[in-house]
N, C-alpha and C positions, 0 to 999 in steps of 0.2 A: 147700773142698778136702776130699776124702776122706782119712782118715788111713791107709787101707789100699791105695789104688790111685792111681798117678800119672796125670795127664792125658796123653793121647796125641793127636798131630796127624798120625799116619802115614796115616790114611785120611780126612783132612778135618778140619773143626773138631772140637775135643774136646767131649765131653759134659759138661754141668755141671748140678748140682742146684740147686733153688730156694734153699735156705738158704745155699748157697755164694755166692750173688749179693750177700750183705750187704756184703761188703768193697768191691764195685764201687760200690754206692750210697753208702757212707760216703766212699769216695775222691772221687767226684764232688762230694758235698756239702762235703767239707772243702776241696777245692781252690777251689771257688767262694767259700767264706767266707775262705779264706787270702788270696786276691787282694783281696777287699773290705777286709780288715783292713790289709794292708800298702800298698795303693795306694787310699786312700779318695777319694771324689768331692771334687773341688775342690782337692786338694793339689797344688801345683805340683811337677812332676818331669819330668826329661828322659828318664830311663832307669830300668828295673827289671831287675836281673840275678838269675837263678835257675837252678839246675841240678836237674833231676828225674832220679832214678836208679831205674829199675825193675830190681831185682836178679835177679828170677826171672820174666822177661817172658812166657814161654809163647808160643803161636802167634798171639796177638792176636785170635782169633775162636773162639767156642764155639757149640754148639748146645744148647738147653735140652732136658734129658733127657725131659721130659714134653710140652712144647708144640711142640718141634722148631723153635722160633724161634731165629734167629741172634742171638747176644749178643756185643757188643764187649768185648774184654779190656782189661786195664790200659794197654797202649801207646796204643790209640786213645782211651781215656778221658783220658789225660794230654794228648794232642795236641788233643783237642776242648776240654779245659779251657783250654788256651792260647788257642785261637780265641775262646772265649766271654769270657775275661778281656780280650783285646785289644778286643773290641767294647764291652763294658760300661765299661771304664776310659776309653775314648777317645770315646764317643759324644757327650759334651757338652763336649769340650775344644777350645779353639781351637788349642792346640799339643799334638799327641798325645804320649803316653808311648811310648817304644820299649821293647818287651818283648824282652829279650835272654835267651831261655830255651834251654838246652841239654838235650837228652834223651839218656840212656844206657839202651838196652834190652839187657839181658844175658841170654843163654839158653845153657845148657850142652849141650843136645841139638842136634846138627847139623840133623836133619830138621825139628825144631820151629823152629829159627832161620831155616831157609830158608823155611818156611811164613810166618813173621812178616814176612820181607822181602817176600814176594809180596803179603801183605795190605796192607802199607804202600805198595807200588808202586801197587796197584789203587786205593788211597785218595788217590793223587796226591802222595805225600811224597818221591818218589825224588830230586827236585832238592835236598833238604836232607841227603841221606845224606853222611856224612863232614864235614859242616859243623855244623849244629845238631842233627842226629840221628845217633847212633852205635849201630849194631847189632853186638854183640859175641858171638861164639860161644865163650864161656868160662864158667867157674864164677865167681859173684860174689866168692867168697872170694879168688880169684886176681887179680881186677882191682880190688879195693877200694882198695888203696893208690894205684894210678895215678889212679883217679877222685878220690880225696881230694886228691891233689896238683894235679889239674886244677882242682878247685873252689877251692883255696887261691890259685892263680894268677888265676883269673877274678874271684873276690870276696875279695881279701886281707883286707879289714876284718872281714867277718862270716861268710864261707863259707856264704852263704845257699843252702840246698838241702833237698830232701826225698828221703829214701831209702825206697822202697816195697819191703819185703823179705818177699814172700809165699812164704816157704820151704816146701818139702815136709817135714813132720815138725817137728823141733825142734832139730836139731844142725848145720844148714848155716850158721847165723849164730850162732856162739858169742858169749857176752857180752863177751869181750875185743874183738871186732870192733865191737860197738855202742859200747863205751867209747872205742875209737879214733876213731870217727866224731864222737862228741859232744865229746870233749876237744880234738880238732884243729880242728873247725869249729864255732865258738860259735853260728852261726845255723842249724845243721843240725837237722832233725827226722827221726825214724825211725818208720815205721809197720810194725810187725813182726807177722807171723802166727806163732803158736806152737800147734802141734797137740798140745794137752795129752792128748787121748784116746789118742794113739799111745804115750804113756808109761804111762798108767794102765790101759788096758783089759786087757792081757795081762801086766801087770807082776808079777814076783816080786822078791825082795830084790836079786838079782844084776842083773837087767835095770834096775831102778830106779837102782841105784848107777851102772851104766854110762851110763844116760841123763843123769844129772846131770853126769858127767865129760865126756861129749861136748858138752853144751851149756855147759859151764863154769859151772855153777850150784852154789854151796856147799850142802852138805848142811844142811838146816834142821831136822832131826828131833831133834837133840840126843841125849838118852839113849835115845829110843825107836827101834825099827827099823820100817821100812816094813811088814814082814810082820806084826809085832805089831799095828800100827794097823789093817791090813787085816783081820786075823783077829778083832779085838775091838771095833771101832768100826763101828756100823751105818751111820754117815755118813762112812766113811773117805775116800771119793772127794772130797767137798767139803772135808774137813779137809786132805787132801793138796794139793788144788788151791790153796787159800788160802795155805798155806805156800810152795808152789812159786812162786806169783806174787810174793809178797813177796821171796823170795830172788832171783828173776830180776831184778826191777827194781832191787834194791840192787846187784846185780853189774854191771848196765849203767851205774850211776852217773849216771843222768839226774836232774836236779833236779825235773823235773815229769813226770807220767805219768797215764794214765787206766786204772784197774783195771776194765774192763768186758769181759764175755765175750759172744761171739756165741752165740746160743742156737739150737738146732734143735728139731724137733718133739718130741723126747723130754724137753725141759725143762732140759737141762744143756748148757753150752757145750762143744762138741767141739773148738773152737779159740778162741784169743784173738786179737784185733786190738788190739795194744798201741801206743799213741802215746807216744813218749819225746822230750823236748826239754829245753832249758836255760832256757826262759823261760815264766813263768806265762801270758802272753798267748796263747801257742801252745796251752797246755793248756786255757785257757778256750774257745778257738775249737773245739777238738775236743770238749770236754764239751758245748757247745751243740749240736754236730752229733749227738751221742749222743741228746740229748733230742728233737731234731727227728725222728730216725729210731728212736723208742723201741721199735717193734715188733721190732727186730732184737736188742736188747740186754737184758742182765740182769746183776745182781751180787748177791752173797750177804752184803753188809754192811748197815750202818745208813744212815739218811738224813742224819745230822748230821756233825759234824766228826771223829767217831771211826770212820768207815767203814773206814779201812785196817786198824785194829786189830781190827775185828770181822769180817774176812773168814774167820775160822775157822768160821763158820756154826753157830749154835746153833739146833736145831729148835724149842725152846721159845720162843726169841726170834721165830722165823718166825711162829708161831701168834699171838703177842700183839701184834706191832708193826704199827701202821697202815701200809698201803701195801706190806706184804710178805706175799705169799701162799705157796702151796706151792712156787712156782718161785723165790721170792726177791723182791727189790726190783725193780720194773719202772718204766721211765721214762715213766709216764703221768700223768694229772692227779692221781690219788690220791697217787702218789709225789711229785709236785711239792709238794702240800699238806703231806705228811709232812716233806719237806726243809725247807720254810719254818718249820714248827713246831719242828723239831729245832734249826735254826739260832737261832731266837728264844730257845730255852732255853740254848744253849751259848755264843753270842756274848757276852752280858753277863758270864759268868764270865771269859771271855778278856779283856774290856775292864777289868773291875773289878780284875783282878790287876796292871794297869799304872797306876801313879799318874798319869802324864801322858797316859794314853790311848794309842791307836795310830792311825797313818794307815790309811786304807782300803787302800792298796797293801800295807802291812805285814800287815794282817789277812788279806787275800785270798791274798797270795803265800805266807804261812806256814801256811795251813790248807787250801788248795784240794786238795792231794793226798789229804787225808783225808775228802773228801766227794764225793758224786755231783753236788753243786750246781755251777752256773756263775754268772757275775757277775749275771745278771738275777735269779736266785733269791736271791743274797746281798742285792741291792739291795731286793728286795721285803721280805725279812726285816728289814733295817735300817730301812726305812720304817715298818713296823708297830711296831718297837721305839721309834722316835721318837714315834709317836702315843701309845704307852702310857707315854711318859716314862721308859723304862728306860735310854735312852742319849741323848746329844746328838751331833750331827754339826756340827763347826765348821770353816768355811772358813779359808784362810790369812789372810784379811782380818778374821777375827773374826766373820763373819756366821754365823748359825745356820740350817742347812738344815732345811726342814720335811718333806722326804721323802727317800727314797733314790734316786729316779729319776735325778737329775742329779748324783749324788755324784762328786767328782773324786778321783783317786788320792791327791792331797796332803791332802785333808780329814782332819781328826783326829776320831776317835770316842772320846768320853769318857763317864764316868759323869755323870749329870745333876747340876747344881749343888746341888739340894736334897739329893741323896744324899750328896754330898761334905761339905756343911755338917753333916748329921746324923752322919756318921762322925766328924768332928772333935769335935763336941759330946759325942758318946758316949765 
């Protein structure tokens, strides 16, 4: 999405640039992984309930600015993900799982909403209008409470839902609204677009303060002013971005989140695609998607457990750290190796600080927000630590795991027995 110009469907499909397609690819990949995680093969189940909310749906169809190819928008991506999930989940089941999925497509512009309706009719979805597909010509902010109430009635136990909030700019989804979603619906996830460049590119002190107020983000600069940092710090943009991100996710009060930026050809993220949830499994699935689609993403922190605290971006750190070049840490093979090495240095410190050790679930859930790594990388690092006898992994039955590949959430990670005896003798 451009930070300067809104999409328009007045004269047909809106034009879209290549780097703006990143969120479409991530959305497809995440929905595929989401269904595989929650409805795995072989698990008996009669029904799966889910509500998908596209809060800024647009017209449903774009044209590529360069190739002129027609590109499907998020409403069609969501509906096609439902079809794909239905096929994959039920292809080998004697008794199929019924997918009870409700879609809300919300669009504030009347002409765009009408265009979307026509697109969905041409795609054959008209018979679902008013039943499992709801097209609303409203602002998302004005319909959010009604939709939350609908989800609570439909899924009273967990409120399972995904909110795709591809807002224009940064102020149409204030942090209080995200908090309301996540606190009311324990199974909800939010995928939020935040156009950071629209705050920073032309900002002065007054505009910056106004932007924070509109987005309901607490000021994070403490004694320093925006103008002072901009005037005196050569890397002010990255410094402000990191603090802005940290303050944003804290204000949303999500327990789990992904701090990764969409990058453009210039090397800096002009918008963020932020995933927020209340469960570490959801965060892990999204982190794996980031690695799978590594060419779209970048972050400016470290490879290990202290990433979140290192988002301040230190240029000297950039030049010295393996896997982080002039653009920052990238999600490629070099970065994976750097993450494994960093975890191997930091996990033992975490384990040795706990006399009884910690479960794998506790280790992962308490540290995953601070690292770009996901469970596969954790397991590889743990496996290598086992081989080097830096740790031991003990099952609930007392058995010792020889690798991290099949580690269970309940397995306990402890200092090796030799180290414990040495410590006692010492």
